N, C-alpha and C positions, 0 to 999 in steps of 0.2 A: 668765540663765529667765527665758521669759513663765509670766505665770498657768497660761495656756493647755498649757506642756510639763510643769507638774505636775497637771493633769487626768489623772483615769481615771474607769473604774466599777470598782466595789467591792462586794463582800456584805459590810456591816455588822456586829456581832454585839456587844451588852450583856449582861451575866450580870451579876444583881444580888445580894445575900445577903437574903433575904428576914428581915425585923424586928432587924435587926442593930442598930439602938439598941438595942431592948429587950436584945438580948443581952448588950449592954456593960456597960448597967445592973444585969444581974443578977449575972454573974461577968467583968471585964475579963480577965484570964488566960484562961478557957476560950475567950473572945468570939478573942482574939487570938491561939489556936491553930487554931481553924475559920477564920480568915481566914488566915493559913499555908498549913493545906492546902486550903484552896479555892485560893490563888494556883500551889500546887505541882500539884496535880491538874490544873488549869484547863490549866496551861505545857504540860503534857508533852502534853494532846491538841490544843491549840492548834496546836504545831508537827505532830504526826502528820497534821493536815488541812493542812497548806499554810499556814497562818496565822500572823499577828502579832499580838503582842499590843501594843497601839499605849502603852496607860497603863491604869495601874492608879488609881481615884479613890476612895479609900476602902476601901468595900468592895464596889465595882464592878469589872468591866473591861472594857476598849474591845478590838473587835482588827478586825481586817482578813483578809479571804477571798478569794480570788482568783475562787473561784466562790460561787454560793448551796446547791448541794450539800454542797461543802465544810463550807461552816458550819453547815447542817443535822446531817448526818453529825457533826461535831463537837458542836453543840449533844447530839445524841441520847445520844452517847457521854458526853459529860462529865454530863449529869442518870442515866444507868446507874450510872456510879462513883459520884458522888455518893451513888445510892441504894444502893451497899454499902457505902459509908463508913459511911452512917446507921444501918447496922445495926446497928453494936455503939455506936452514938452514947446517951447517957441521952435520955427522953423529950422533956425542953425545951429539948435542946439539940443539936438537928438541924440539919445543912447544907443547908438548904433556898435552891434559887437559881431567882430568874425568868429568861428568858432572851430577846430579842426581836433580829428579821434583820431588814434592810432591805437592799435593790439599790441604788445609786445612785450618779451623778456625786460624787466629793472632790478636794478640792483638797490636796496635799500641802505642807507645808510646816512647817520643821524638825522633822520625824519624828515629826509629828503630820497628819493630816486634819479636815478640815474641810467642810463645807456641810449644807444642808438636809436632805439624808439620812443626815448623822450626828442631827442634833435629833428629827429623825422617829425614828430606831430608839432612842433613850434615850425616846424617849414611849410608842413600841410595847412595850417591855420591862415597862411597868407593867400590861399586860393580860395578859401569861402566869400562870397559876396558880403556886403555890409547887411547886417540881419540873417546870414546864412550859417549853412553848417558844410565842413568839407570832411570825409572820412577817406580813410586809406584802404587800400584792397583788402585787407585784413579785418577791418573793420566791416566790411561788407559782408563779407562771408562770414560774418559771427553774426548778423543781422537781417539776411538774405531770409528772403519767404515772410518776413512782419507783414502782416496785413496793413498796418496802421502806419507803418513807414514806407514813405516812396522815394526812391534813389533811383539818379540818374548820372551816367558815366558821363565824365567832362574830359575825359582821353589821358593820354598819357603824359605824364612832365618828370625835367627831372629835376630834384630838390637840392638846394646848393649844399654842398658837402657831404649828400648823401650817396652811397652806390645805386647805378641803377635806376631805372625807368621806372617810374609810380602810376599805375590804372588810377587816378585819383575822381570819387565820388561827392556829388550835392546830395544831400537828403533835405526833403520836400516835407511838410507838415501834413499837408493834405491834396488829392488827386487835383484840385485847378489848377495850384500852384506847379504841381511835377508835369503837365502835359503842356502849358504856355511853352 
């Protein structure tokens, strides 16, 4: 197979636990339980929205979806389920996750995917709030006009080691959060 036959367009999502190092330093056992619960909750939701977890990197999951809409819908559901999960958690041991989504060309190799788009998605994740979702301009254009998804621009940013400025957007699950 040539490299071109392994190339495709994909929606890419990274989800990263906020302050996981602090949690590990505070209580390893509880932090490992949070990680396991995060992986279990995420796996079901990613599958439900026809995504695939490409790999787990420490406290982060790296996923591929066939559409931006599925990735965003899955991310919204994940944040909703984690919020419910956190209702019964101690104040200092909440499972807060940042999610970044981008759409772009990827190259599939040995069960993994690679590209500048993957690298950009990883960088976009850092711009999400705790419990939030941040998407690229390409992902925004792909979901623009969806009545159940509310999006606001947060401005243009340089992503570390990625060419150009990126007009990033935050995604909100309901109109109330969007207007605040």
